[in-house]
C-alpha positions in Angstrom: 0.3 0.3 -0.2 2.7 2.3 0.8 4.7 1.2 -2.1 1.4 2.5 -4.2 1.3 5.7 -2.2 4.9 6.8 -2.5 5.2 5.7 -6.3 2.2 8.0 -6.9 3.2 10.7 -4.6 6.7 10.4 -7.3 4.5 11.3 -10.1 3.3 14.3 -8.8 5.8 15.1 -6.9 7.1 17.6 -9.5 3.4 19.2 -9.7 2.5 22.5 -8.1 0.9 20.5 -5.9 3.6 19.0 -4.3 5.9 21.7 -4.4 7.0 22.5 -0.8 6.4 19.8 0.7 9.0 17.6 3.0 11.8 15.3 1.5 11.4 11.5 1.3 12.0 10.5 5.0 11.2 13.2 7.1 6.8 12.4 7.0 5.7 14.2 10.0 2.5 12.8 11.7 0.6 15.2 10.3 2.2 15.2 6.8 1.1 11.2 6.4 -2.4 12.3 7.1 -2.8 14.6 4.2 -0.7 12.8 2.1 -3.3 9.9 2.6 -6.6 12.2 2.2 -4.8 13.2 -1.1 -4.3 9.2 -2.1 -7.5 8.3 -1.3 -9.0 11.5 -3.3 -7.2 10.6 -5.9 -8.1 6.6 -5.5 -11.6 7.5 -5.7 -11.4 10.1 -8.7 -9.1 7.0 -10.7 -12.0 4.6 -10.0 -15.0 6.9 -11.0 -13.4 7.6 -14.5 -12.1 3.9 -14.6 -15.9 2.7 -14.2 -17.6 4.5 -17.1 -20.0 7.4 -17.2 -23.4 7.1 -15.6 -26.1 8.9 -17.5 -29.7 10.3 -15.7 -30.8 7.2 -16.4 -29.7 3.7 -17.2 -30.4 0.7 -18.9 -28.7 -2.4 -18.5 -28.8 -6.2 -18.8 -27.4 -9.7 -19.8 -28.8 -11.8 -22.6 -26.6 -14.6 -21.9 -27.0 -16.5 -25.2 -26.4 -13.6 -27.1 -22.5 -12.3 -26.7 -20.9 -9.7 -29.3 -24.6 -8.8 -30.8 -25.8 -6.0 -32.3 -28.6 -4.8 -29.4 -31.5 -1.8 -30.3 -33.2 0.0 -27.6 -36.9 1.7 -29.5 -39.5 3.6 -28.0 -42.9 2.1 -29.0 -45.1 4.9 -30.0 -49.1 5.2 -29.4 -49.8 4.0 -32.7 -47.7 0.9 -31.7 -44.8 2.2 -33.9 -40.8 1.6 -32.7 -38.1 4.2 -32.9 -34.7 3.6 -32.6 -33.8 5.6 -29.9 -30.0 3.9 -29.4 -28.1 0.9 -30.1 -24.8 -0.8 -28.4 -23.3 -4.3 -28.6 -23.3 -6.9 -26.5 -19.9 -8.7 -24.9 -18.7 -12.1 -24.8 -21.0 -12.9 -21.8 -24.4 -11.1 -23.5 -24.1 -7.6 -21.3 -25.2 -4.2 -22.8 -25.9 -1.0 -20.9 -27.5 2.2 -22.4 -26.9 5.1 -20.5 -29.1 8.3 -21.1 -28.1 12.1 -20.6 -31.4 12.9 -19.9 -34.5 11.4 -18.0 -36.9 8.8 -20.7 -40.3 9.8 -21.6 -42.8 8.0 -19.8 -43.3 5.4 -22.6 -42.7 1.6 -23.2 -39.6 1.1 -24.8 -37.8 -1.7 -26.6 -34.9 -3.7 -26.1 -34.6 -5.7 -29.7 -31.6 -8.5 -30.4 -32.0 -10.1 -34.0 -36.0 -11.0 -33.6 -36.3 -11.1 -30.2 -38.0 -8.4 -28.2 -38.1 -7.3 -24.5 -40.8 -4.8 -23.3 -40.4 -2.1 -20.7 -42.9 0.4 -19.4 -40.2 3.1 -17.8 -40.9 6.1 -15.9 -38.1 8.8 -15.0 -38.1 7.7 -11.8 -36.4 4.2 -13.5 -33.0 5.6 -13.1 -31.6 2.4 -13.1 -33.1 -0.9 -15.3 -31.4 -4.5 -15.3 -32.9 -7.3 -17.8 -31.9 -10.3 -17.2 -33.0 -13.1 -20.2 -31.9 -15.3 -22.7 -33.1 -15.8 -26.4 -33.9 -19.2 -25.8 -36.1 -18.9 -23.0 -37.2 -15.4 -23.8 -40.5 -15.6 -22.3 -39.2 -15.6 -18.9 -37.2 -12.0 -19.0 -36.6 -10.6 -15.3 -36.7 -6.7 -15.3 -35.3 -5.1 -11.7 -35.5 -1.6 -11.0 -39.0 -1.2 -13.0 -42.2 -2.1 -11.2 -44.3 -1.1 -14.4 -42.3 -3.4 -16.8 -43.5 -6.3 -14.9 -46.8 -5.2 -14.8 -46.3 -4.7 -18.7 -45.4 -8.7 -18.6 -48.2 -9.3 -16.6 -49.9 -7.9 -18.7 -49.2 -9.6 -21.7 -49.4 -13.2 -20.3 -53.3 -12.2 -19.4 -53.8 -11.1 -23.0 -52.3 -14.4 -23.9 -54.3 -16.2 -21.9 -57.6 -14.6 -22.0 -56.7 -15.2 -26.2 -56.6 -19.1 -25.5 -59.5 -19.5 -23.3 -61.7 -17.1 -25.8 -61.8 -14.6 -22.4 -62.3 -10.7 -22.5 -59.5 -8.8 -23.8 -61.1 -5.9 -24.0 -61.7 -5.8 -20.4 -57.7 -7.3 -20.0 -56.9 -3.8 -21.6 -59.3 -1.7 -19.7 -58.8 -2.9 -16.9 -55.0 -1.8 -16.4 -54.2 0.4 -14.0 -51.2 2.7 -16.3 -53.4 3.9 -19.2 -49.6 3.4 -21.2 -50.0 -0.3 -20.5 -53.5 -0.1 -21.9 -52.2 1.7 -25.1 -49.3 -0.8 -25.8 -51.9 -3.7 -25.6 -54.3 -2.0 -27.5 -52.3 -1.6 -30.4 -50.7 -5.1 -30.2 -54.5 -6.2 -30.2 -56.5 -3.8 -32.8 -54.1 -2.2 -34.6 -56.6 0.4 -35.3 -59.5 -2.0 -36.0 -62.6 0.8 -36.3 -64.8 -2.5 -35.0 -62.7 -1.3 -31.3 -63.7 2.0 -31.2 -65.3 1.8 -27.8 -61.8 0.2 -26.2 -59.9 2.8 -27.5 -62.3 5.9 -26.4 -61.9 4.1 -23.0 -57.9 3.8 -23.3 -57.9 7.4 -24.8 -60.2 8.7 -21.6 -57.6 7.1 -18.9 -54.7 8.9 -21.1 -56.2 12.1 -21.0 -56.6 12.0 -17.2 -53.2 10.8 -16.3 -50.9 12.1 -18.8 -52.4 14.9 -20.6 -49.4 16.6 -22.6 -48.1 13.2 -23.2 -47.3 12.5 -26.8 -48.9 9.1 -26.3 -52.3 10.8 -25.3 -52.3 13.6 -28.8 -51.2 10.5 -30.7 -54.2 8.3 -29.4 -56.5 11.5 -29.5 -55.5 11.3 -33.5 -56.1 7.7 -33.6 -59.5 7.7 -32.5 -60.5 10.6 -34.9 -58.4 8.8 -37.5 -61.4 6.1 -36.3 -64.5 7.5 -36.0 -64.1 8.9 -40.0 -63.7 5.5 -41.0 -66.6 4.2 -39.3 -68.5 7.0 -41.0 -67.5 6.6 -44.2 -68.3 2.9 -44.5 -71.4 4.2 -42.9 -71.8 5.9 -46.1 -71.0 3.5 -48.2 -72.6 0.4 -46.9 -76.2 0.0 -45.3 -74.6 -2.8 -42.3 -72.2 -1.1 -40.1 -70.4 -2.0 -37.5 -72.7 -3.8 -34.5 -75.3 -4.1 -36.7 -77.0 -7.5 -37.5 -75.5 -9.1 -40.5 -78.4 -10.2 -42.8 -78.8 -13.3 -43.6 -78.0 -15.0 -47.2 -79.4 -18.2 -48.4 -78.6 -19.4 -52.2 -77.3 -22.8 -53.6 -73.7 -24.6 -53.7 -72.4 -25.9 -56.7 -73.7 -29.0 -55.7 -77.1 -27.7 -55.4 -77.5 -27.9 -51.6 -78.8 -24.1 -49.6 -76.0 -22.7 -47.5 -77.4 -20.5 -45.3 -75.3 -17.4 -43.6 -77.2 -17.7 -40.3 -76.2 -21.3 -39.4 -72.5 -20.6 -39.0 -73.7 -18.1 -36.0 -71.5 -18.8 -32.9 -68.3 -18.6 -35.4 -66.0 -15.8 -36.4 -66.9 -15.5 -40.2 -65.8 -14.0 -42.9 -68.1 -13.3 -45.8 -66.1 -12.3 -49.2 -68.4 -11.3 -52.0 -65.6 -12.1 -54.8 -65.9 -14.4 -58.5 -64.4 -16.4 -60.7 -63.5 -13.8 -63.5 -62.2 -11.0 -60.3 -58.6 -10.6 -60.8 -57.8 -9.1 -57.5 -60.3 -11.6 -55.4 -58.2 -14.5 -56.7 -55.1 -12.8 -55.8 -56.7 -12.0 -51.9 -58.0 -15.7 -51.9 -54.0 -17.4 -51.1 -54.8 -15.0 -47.5 -57.9 -16.0 -46.9 -57.3 -19.8 -47.1 -53.9 -19.0 -44.9 -55.7 -17.0 -42.0 -58.9 -20.2 -42.3 -56.4 -22.6 -41.9 -54.7 -20.7 -38.7 -57.7 -20.5 -37.2 -60.3 -22.8 -38.3 -59.7 -24.9 -35.2 -60.7 -21.9 -32.8 -63.9 -20.9 -34.5 -63.1 -18.9 -37.3 -65.0 -19.9 -40.9 -65.9 -18.3 -44.2 -68.4 -17.8 -46.5 -67.9 -17.5 -50.1 -70.8 -15.5 -51.8 -69.8 -15.8 -55.7 -71.0 -13.1 -58.1 -70.4 -15.4 -61.1 -72.8 -15.8 -63.8 -74.3 -13.8 -67.0 -72.9 -10.6 -67.3 -76.1 -8.1 -67.5 -74.6 -6.7 -70.2 -74.5 -9.8 -72.4 -78.0 -10.4 -71.5 -79.7 -8.6 -74.8 -77.5 -10.8 -77.2 -78.9 -14.2 -75.5 -82.5 -12.7 -76.1 -84.9 -14.8 -74.3 -83.6 -18.2 -75.7 -84.2 -20.0 -72.9 -81.3 -22.6 -74.1 -78.4 -20.3 -74.9 -79.2 -18.9 -71.0 -78.8 -22.3 -69.9 -75.8 -23.3 -71.6 -74.6 -19.1 -69.6 -75.4 -20.5 -66.4 -73.3 -24.0 -66.9 -70.4 -22.2 -68.1 -70.3 -19.7 -65.2 -71.4 -22.1 -63.1 -67.9 -24.7 -64.4 -65.8 -21.7 -64.3 -66.9 -20.8 -60.5 -66.1 -24.4 -59.4 -63.0 -24.5 -61.2 -61.7 -21.5 -59.5 -62.9 -23.1 -55.9 -60.4 -26.2 -56.8 -57.6 -24.0 -58.3 -57.7 -21.6 -55.2 -57.7 -24.2 -52.5 -61.1 -22.6 -51.4 -61.7 -25.7 -49.0 -64.2 -24.3 -46.7 -67.7 -25.6 -47.2 -70.1 -22.5 -47.1 -70.0 -21.4 -51.0 -72.9 -20.1 -52.8 -74.0 -18.2 -56.1 -77.3 -16.9 -57.5 -75.3 -17.4 -60.6 -76.5 -14.0 -61.7 -73.4 -11.9 -61.9 -74.9 -8.1 -60.7 -78.0 -9.0 -60.9 -77.8 -11.6 -57.9 -80.0 -9.8 -54.8 -77.3 -11.1 -51.9 -74.7 -8.6 -52.4 -77.3 -5.3 -52.8 -78.6 -6.0 -49.3 -74.7 -5.4 -47.9 -74.1 -2.2 -50.0 -71.3 -4.3 -52.5 -70.7 -2.2 -55.3 -67.4 -3.8 -56.7 -65.3 -7.0 -54.9 -63.5 -8.2 -53.6 -65.7 -6.9 -50.3 -65.7 -8.6 -47.3 -67.9 -8.3 -43.9 -66.5 -10.2 -40.8 -69.1 -10.8 -38.3 -68.4 -12.1 -34.7 -70.4 -15.5 -32.7 -73.2 -13.0 -31.8 -74.1 -12.5 -35.6 -73.3 -8.9 -35.7 -70.3 -7.2 -38.2 -67.2 -7.0 -36.5 -65.1 -5.4 -39.3 -65.9 -4.1 -42.4 -63.9 -4.9 -45.8 -60.4 -5.9 -43.7 -58.6 -7.2 -46.4 -55.0 -5.4 -45.4 -55.6 -6.4 -41.6 -57.4 -9.8 -42.0 -55.8 -12.1 -39.2 -55.7 -8.8 -36.2 -59.8 -8.6 -37.4 -59.6 -11.9 -37.4 -58.0 -12.1 -33.2 -60.1 -9.3 -32.7 -63.0 -10.9 -32.8 -62.2 -14.5 -31.3 
């Protein structure tokens, strides 16, 4: 200890700080106390410098099986999008650290490594947060220094449980004490589904009360406004809207059996207006099949109504010739059957009036172009209108 002290003193002996001190070997007790105090102070300074800088808020962790990998720290917005704030790399043991000079906003954040993500609900008071996990068992991560992050983890498990048991997901979302957790769950589950406007409004009310000036609140208010406008637009375009009972359809299948839409009540049903001659319909079919295969065991089904048949523009040239009309219908029917087989539309509920745009079923839904789809809930009410680009999310929300 004293050899180290003498070496350190010798290093500084020519500095102005030590100028005039007694020669070596002539120390007094008071001099030694002074030197010890100086050395202690220098040691603390050196130790602190070696320990590296610390920010106003720190997020660190260990991902045991992710050595030398890029780690990203993202902020999740109120609309569910992610914005990268910073990134670093794990060391050989999978450890990483982020230090922020300014306190983080009230928000949900994400630590992301490869395709794996770990979500945190942080407040400015969570000054030192530590995540411990592995990529092999990423669901069982632990968080120290952030109580709300653990609440978020519990809430995510509750959503999974509700989905598995067909519980009330809406209530899981609305019952969260922290409105930012509710917001994250809402976007994760429903992705701006107009059918869930009431839930969006409920979460927005909680956000406004708790965080009136937070960017989450402002963005959520904008989302609610957009959903309201979308529902108004749908109401203007279609005579049926979200929440209305789905009008029944009764028509014949290719083999002549009667197919009633109402026979599927109790399931989540996609009512799909399509035709073999409709290019966009045929392009959309593979995704419908994919979603059907994925969720049919959970109560999802499809009722397809085809607008195949004789195009009204072609009727004049057929005159009133019954044989020509019959032959034209038979040709349309064969094309309809071939499209069902070619597109592998494996559900049982296929129906048509073989009357093209002179059909009656599509008119009660206000269908003017195809493909047009309506998602019907287990209660027989419209759950979503035209969920073409978010079909899986809408089905999950209804299930």
